[in-house]
C-alpha positions as CSV (number, residue, x, y, z in Angstrom):
1,M,78.7,79.7,-172.8
2,T,76.0,77.9,-170.9
3,I,77.5,75.2,-168.7
4,G,75.4,71.8,-168.8
5,K,75.5,71.1,-165.1
6,I,73.3,72.9,-163.1
7,V,74.2,74.8,-159.8
8,A,71.8,74.2,-157.2
9,V,71.5,77.1,-154.7
10,I,69.6,75.7,-151.5
11,D,68.8,78.3,-148.7
12,D,66.0,79.5,-146.8
13,D,66.7,83.6,-147.1
14,E,65.2,84.3,-150.3
15,N,67.3,87.6,-150.5
16,V,70.5,85.5,-150.4
17,R,69.4,82.5,-152.5
18,I,68.1,85.1,-155.2
19,A,71.5,87.3,-154.9
20,I,73.3,83.7,-155.6
21,E,71.6,82.8,-158.3
22,G,72.0,86.0,-160.1
23,L,75.9,85.8,-159.7
24,V,75.6,82.3,-160.8
25,R,73.7,83.0,-164.3
26,S,76.1,86.3,-164.3
27,L,79.0,83.9,-165.0
28,G,76.7,82.2,-167.5
29,H,75.8,79.0,-165.5
30,R,72.0,77.7,-165.0
31,A,71.0,78.3,-161.5
32,R,67.9,76.9,-159.6
33,G,66.9,77.6,-155.8
34,F,65.3,76.0,-153.2
35,A,64.0,77.1,-150.2
36,S,64.7,73.9,-148.4
37,A,66.6,70.4,-148.6
38,Q,63.3,68.5,-148.9
39,Q,62.2,71.1,-151.9
40,F,65.6,70.1,-153.2
41,L,65.6,66.5,-153.2
42,E,62.0,66.2,-154.2
43,S,63.4,68.0,-157.6
44,D,64.9,66.6,-160.6
45,V,67.7,69.0,-160.1
46,D,69.6,66.9,-157.6
47,A,71.1,64.2,-160.3
48,S,72.2,66.7,-162.7
49,A,73.5,69.4,-160.0
50,G,77.0,70.2,-160.9
51,C,77.7,72.8,-157.7
52,L,75.8,72.7,-154.9
53,I,75.7,76.0,-152.7
54,T,73.6,75.2,-149.4
55,D,73.2,77.1,-146.3
56,V,74.2,75.4,-143.0
57,Q,71.2,76.2,-140.9
58,M,68.0,75.6,-142.4
59,P,64.7,74.3,-140.7
60,G,64.2,70.8,-141.5
61,L,67.2,68.9,-142.8
62,N,70.1,71.1,-142.3
63,G,72.8,71.8,-145.1
64,L,75.4,69.4,-143.7
65,D,72.7,66.4,-143.2
66,L,71.6,66.6,-146.6
67,Y,75.1,66.0,-148.2
68,A,75.8,63.7,-146.1
69,K,72.9,62.1,-147.3
70,L,73.9,62.9,-150.7
71,V,77.3,61.0,-150.1
72,A,75.9,57.9,-148.2
73,D,73.6,57.9,-151.8
74,C,76.3,58.4,-153.7
75,R,75.2,61.2,-155.8
76,A,77.0,64.5,-154.4
77,P,78.2,67.1,-156.5
78,P,80.6,69.6,-155.7
79,V,79.5,71.6,-152.6
80,V,80.2,75.1,-151.0
81,F,78.7,76.0,-147.2
82,I,77.4,78.9,-146.4
83,T,76.4,80.4,-142.9
84,A,75.6,83.8,-140.6
85,F,76.8,81.6,-137.5
86,P,80.4,79.9,-138.3
87,D,81.5,77.5,-136.2
88,E,84.7,75.5,-136.2
89,R,83.0,72.4,-135.3
90,I,80.9,72.7,-138.3
91,E,83.5,73.6,-140.4
92,A,85.3,70.7,-139.7
93,R,82.3,68.2,-140.4
94,A,82.0,70.6,-143.7
95,R,85.6,69.8,-144.6
96,A,85.5,66.3,-144.0
97,L,82.3,65.7,-146.0
98,G,84.7,67.1,-149.0
99,A,83.4,71.0,-149.1
100,L,84.9,73.0,-151.8
101,G,84.5,76.3,-149.6
102,F,82.8,77.0,-146.3
103,L,81.8,80.6,-146.6
104,S,80.3,82.7,-143.9
105,K,78.2,85.5,-144.5
106,P,78.9,88.2,-146.0
107,F,81.0,86.8,-147.9
108,D,82.8,88.1,-150.7
109,A,81.3,87.5,-154.5
110,Q,84.4,86.7,-155.5
111,T,85.3,83.7,-153.3
112,L,82.4,82.1,-153.9
113,V,83.1,82.6,-157.8
114,H,86.1,80.9,-157.3
115,C,84.6,77.7,-155.6
116,I,81.7,77.9,-157.8
117,Q,84.7,78.0,-160.9
118,Q,86.7,74.7,-159.5
119,A,83.4,72.8,-158.6
120,L,82.5,73.2,-162.7
121,S,85.7,72.9,-163.8
122,A,86.6,69.5,-165.8
123,G,89.4,68.4,-163.5
124,A,87.1,69.0,-160.6
125,G,86.7,65.4,-159.5
126,P,85.6,65.5,-155.9
127,S,87.1,62.5,-154.2
128,H,83.8,62.4,-152.4
129,R,81.6,61.1,-155.5
């Protein structure tokens, strides 16, 4: 069964991005990958994304600042942050923005699957929307 909403995957690491897109598709969902936050913002997907999976540290606009912008614009879908450099302060900021997950690379695929399912479930209703 395919969900109407798209899972947007934003990561400057192409291998990670492709792997997550494949995981999302294996669950029966649509996925679109972006190499940067700016590329995502310039796409037609930002308004129709049902879930956002974004790296924290990327060149240019980072994942946290991207999401803060989406929240300020009242168009923020549920989000899962991923990072190779976990930091308690960054995680606290991510949680304050309403993150469903904050996963350290390498992360367990099942944990990400749970976050995706939570985001796309009918009852997700994020408080930061």
